C-alpha positions as CSV (number, residue, x, y, z in Angstrom):
1,M,20.7,5.1,2.3
2,P,19.8,2.9,0.0
3,A,20.5,4.8,-3.6
4,T,19.2,1.2,-6.1
5,P,17.0,-1.3,-5.8
6,A,19.9,-3.8,-4.8
7,A,21.1,-1.7,-2.1
8,A,17.3,-1.2,-0.6
9,R,16.6,-5.0,-0.2
10,A,19.3,-4.8,2.3
11,F,16.3,-3.1,4.5
12,P,13.7,-5.5,4.1
13,F,12.1,-4.0,7.4
14,A,11.9,-1.0,5.1
15,E,9.9,-2.8,1.7
16,A,7.6,-4.5,4.6
17,L,6.5,-1.7,5.4
18,F,6.2,0.5,2.4
19,R,4.4,-2.4,0.7
20,E,2.2,-2.8,4.2
21,T,0.8,1.1,4.3
22,V,0.5,1.4,0.4
23,R,-1.6,-2.2,0.9
24,V,-3.6,-0.6,4.0
25,H,-4.0,2.8,2.7
26,P,-3.5,2.4,-1.3
27,P,-2.8,5.6,-3.0
28,F,-6.2,5.6,-4.8
29,G,-9.3,3.4,-3.8
30,V,-10.9,2.9,-7.1
31,I,-10.1,2.8,-10.5
32,T,-12.1,2.8,-13.8
33,R,-11.2,0.3,-17.1
34,R,-13.4,0.7,-20.1
35,C,-14.4,-3.0,-20.9
36,E,-13.1,-4.0,-24.4
37,E,-15.2,-7.0,-25.4
38,P,-18.6,-8.4,-22.7
39,F,-17.9,-10.5,-20.6
40,A,-19.7,-12.4,-17.5
41,I,-19.6,-12.3,-13.5
42,H,-21.6,-13.6,-11.0
43,G,-24.5,-14.1,-13.6
44,V,-24.5,-10.1,-15.1
45,T,-22.7,-9.4,-17.9
46,I,-20.9,-6.3,-18.6
47,P,-21.3,-5.1,-22.3
48,A,-18.4,-3.8,-24.3
49,G,-17.8,-0.2,-24.1
50,A,-18.9,-0.3,-20.3
51,V,-16.6,1.9,-17.7
52,V,-16.6,-0.8,-14.7
53,G,-14.8,0.6,-11.2
54,V,-12.1,-1.7,-9.5
55,D,-12.4,-2.3,-6.1
56,L,-8.6,-1.4,-5.2
57,W,-9.3,-0.8,-1.5
58,G,-11.4,-3.8,-1.3
59,A,-9.0,-6.2,-3.2
60,A,-6.2,-4.9,-0.5
61,H,-8.7,-5.7,2.4
62,D,-9.4,-9.0,1.1
63,P,-9.7,-11.9,3.9
64,S,-9.0,-14.9,1.8
65,V,-6.1,-12.8,0.4
66,F,-4.6,-10.9,3.3
67,E,-5.1,-12.5,7.2
68,A,-6.3,-10.1,9.4
69,P,-6.6,-7.6,6.1
70,D,-7.6,-4.5,8.6
71,E,-4.2,-4.8,11.0
72,I,-1.2,-3.5,9.7
73,R,1.3,-6.2,9.9
74,P,4.1,-5.7,8.1
75,A,5.6,-8.9,9.3
76,R,3.4,-10.3,6.2
77,W,5.8,-9.0,3.5
78,L,8.9,-10.8,5.6
79,G,11.0,-13.9,4.7
80,R,9.2,-14.3,1.4
81,S,11.1,-16.1,-1.6
82,G,9.5,-14.4,-4.6
83,P,7.6,-10.6,-6.1
84,P,4.3,-9.3,-4.6
85,S,1.3,-11.3,-6.7
86,P,-0.5,-9.4,-9.0
87,I,-3.1,-8.8,-6.3
88,E,-1.2,-7.7,-3.8
89,I,0.1,-4.5,-5.8
90,A,-3.1,-4.2,-7.6
91,Q,-2.7,-0.7,-6.1
92,F,-0.1,0.3,-9.1
93,G,-2.7,-1.5,-12.1
94,A,-2.0,-4.2,-14.2
95,G,-0.9,-5.7,-17.4
96,P,-0.3,-2.1,-20.0
97,H,-1.7,-0.2,-17.4
98,F,1.0,-1.4,-14.7
99,C,2.4,2.6,-13.0
100,M,5.7,3.6,-14.3
101,G,6.5,4.8,-11.1
102,Y,6.1,1.9,-9.1
103,H,9.7,1.2,-9.0
104,L,10.7,4.8,-7.9
105,A,7.7,4.6,-5.4
106,W,9.1,1.5,-3.6
107,L,13.0,2.6,-3.7
108,E,11.8,6.4,-2.0
109,G,9.5,4.5,0.4
110,V,12.1,2.5,1.3
111,Q,14.7,5.3,2.3
112,L,12.0,7.2,4.1
113,A,11.4,4.4,6.3
114,V,15.6,4.4,6.5
115,A,16.0,7.8,7.2
116,L,12.9,7.9,10.0
117,A,14.4,5.1,11.9
118,R,18.1,6.4,11.4
119,A,16.9,10.1,12.6
120,L,14.9,9.0,15.3
121,A,17.1,6.4,16.5
122,G,19.8,9.1,16.6
123,A,17.2,11.5,18.7
124,G,16.5,8.6,20.9
125,K,12.8,8.8,19.8
126,R,9.9,6.6,18.4
127,P,6.6,7.7,16.7
128,R,3.8,6.9,18.8
129,V,0.0,7.7,18.1
130,P,-1.3,9.2,21.3
131,G,-3.8,6.4,22.6
132,G,-2.0,3.6,20.6
133,K,-5.0,3.0,18.1
134,A,-4.7,5.4,14.6
135,P,-7.5,7.0,13.1
136,A,-9.9,5.6,10.6
137,P,-9.3,7.2,7.3
138,I,-11.6,9.7,5.8
139,F,-11.5,9.1,1.9
140,L,-11.8,12.6,-0.3
141,P,-11.3,11.6,-2.8
142,T,-8.1,9.7,-1.9
143,E,-7.3,8.4,1.5
144,H,-6.0,10.5,4.1
145,P,-5.9,10.7,8.3
146,P,-8.3,12.8,9.1
147,A,-7.4,17.0,10.6
148,G,-5.9,17.1,13.4
149,T,-4.6,13.5,13.6
150,V,-1.1,14.1,15.9
151,V,1.9,11.8,15.9
152,E,4.1,12.4,18.6
153,M,7.7,11.6,19.4
154,A,8.5,9.7,22.8
155,R,11.2,9.2,24.6
């Protein structure tokens, strides 16, 4: 089991799976920030002190950033030479608001994927969503699968 970030890098698909899962299903759909100074966007001036919502779900599903954004494609993260861009990890904030737990979450996500893959392989099974199509998520206020969602173990 990878116990350090360096060891986790030996499992690129597990890392890609973590990044793609968080992209498709961000833990928060919107974050809010207070404007320090006025700024204009799309012809509208936002005054200083205004609270604005940042659409993290929309950014993670932007077709100008992600090809086929509504498809789950862990391979989009494989073979990259640099770290994710700020827009690619916007779900964890940015600048002084960047999540202090990001690296721990990343490591734990990789560990979970490795442990699950090993356990399933050892049992001769693999996860499968009945019908082959993942159910549409619902938001209350964070995203989660609808009640009654089942993942079966297939041989």
